[in-house]
Each structure stands twice: as structure tokens, then as C-alpha cells.
N, C-alpha and C positions, 0 to 999 in steps of 0.2 A: 502493497500501499504506499502510494508517495502522500507525504504530510508532510504540513508550512507547522515550523516550530516559530514562530513569533517572539527575541527577545533570548534568540538562539548563543550566542556569545557574552549571557546574563550566567547566573549561578544556575537557576533553579532548568530553566532554556535550558544550559549545555545538559544535563544531567537525562533532563527527556530526552533531545536529544541524544541522547549515546546509550541508551537504556529501547529507543525505538531504535535503530539502530542495532544494538544486538538482537531485535524482536526478530532481521529483517524487510524492514522500514524503510523508501527512498526519505532523506531526511531534509528539506530544504527550511531555510530559515532565513528570514527575509530584514533586514538589516534597518531599512525602513519606513516603517509601519506607526503608525500615529504620532507623534510626532517627533521624531526620534532628528530629522533634519536641520527641523527650527531649534530642539533642544543643541548639537551639534553645533549650529552656526552663534549659537552662544561662548561655547566651550573654548570657537572658535580665537572668535572676538576679544576675550578673555585672556587666553594664552597667550594672543598676535598684544594686545595692549597688553602683558606685563611681558613681554620682553622689551618691546617695546621704552616700559618704565625703569626699568634697569637696567636695559645699553645706557640711554640719555643718563643712569647718571656714573658713566664713565670718564675718566678724566681724557680718555683721547675719544669722544663724541664727537667734536667741536673738529678733529680729522677725518673720520676714517663714516660718523654717522647719518649722510643724506645715502650715499652706500649700504651701510644695515639697516637701516628710515625700506629701502626699497628693498631689498633682501626678505624682507619679514612683511612689507606689501604683498610682493612676492607669494609666501609664505603664501600668507594670510588665501588671497585669493585663487591659490589652484588644493587649499583646502577645501573651501566651500566651494571651488566646481566637482573634487569628492565627495563629499558632503551630499551635495543637491541628483546626485547620479546615483541612479535606481536599480541596488547593486544588491543580486539577489546570489546565496552561497549557497554548494552543491558539497554537502556537506558524504561522505560517504568510508568506509570501512569494510574492511573484504571481514562475512563475514561464513560463518563452514559451517553448512548445514549435514546433518543428522541424515546418513544415506539411505537409513527409515521409509524413517517417515517426514521428514524434506526439512524438521522444524529448525531454528540455533539456537546451538551449543552455544554454549558458555567460556567468556575463553579463560 
């Protein structure tokens, strides 16, 4: 059976996905379900803003700051583009099945 597990990267979702895989199901985990994209945008913004704030405190900011600032903005733009892509992760773990009944064997 093909199963969609939302939050497959989290604690509960990853354990659920592992159980389903061992049972012999195909698991598809969607990383962009609900407001995940919105939350990622906030996280990306906070990390990039924090990095810029830190770089501005360095004594070398007057000399290298323009280049560093451009690089942080490039990273922000690329990260936001990646977060906006609808990406589905397909997880597969080889499952050994019983030759008699066809059920998945415990690892």
C-alpha cells in the first residue's frame, strides 16, 4: 500500500514511516504540508538576519561587509526558493519477506 506520512522528518512521523516500511508499505513523506512553507520562510529570515547582525559586529565589517552582505542575501534567496518548491520525499528500505506467506520479516 502507498501511504502519505505528513511530518515524516519529525520524531513521530519518522517512527511511523519506519514502521510502515518494515510492514512492506511504500511511504511518501510530504515536507510541505500545512503552513510548513510559511514557517520555513520565517526561519530562513531569522537565520539570515541573525548572521548579518553578527557580521556587522566584526571589526572587519567596513572592509568586507558589502561582500558578506551580498552573500547572505544570495543564501536567503536560494533558501527561500528551495523552501517554496513542492518536494516530496520517497523513502524506501529493503524489506525481507517470508517466502511462505509473503509477510515482511522483522529486521
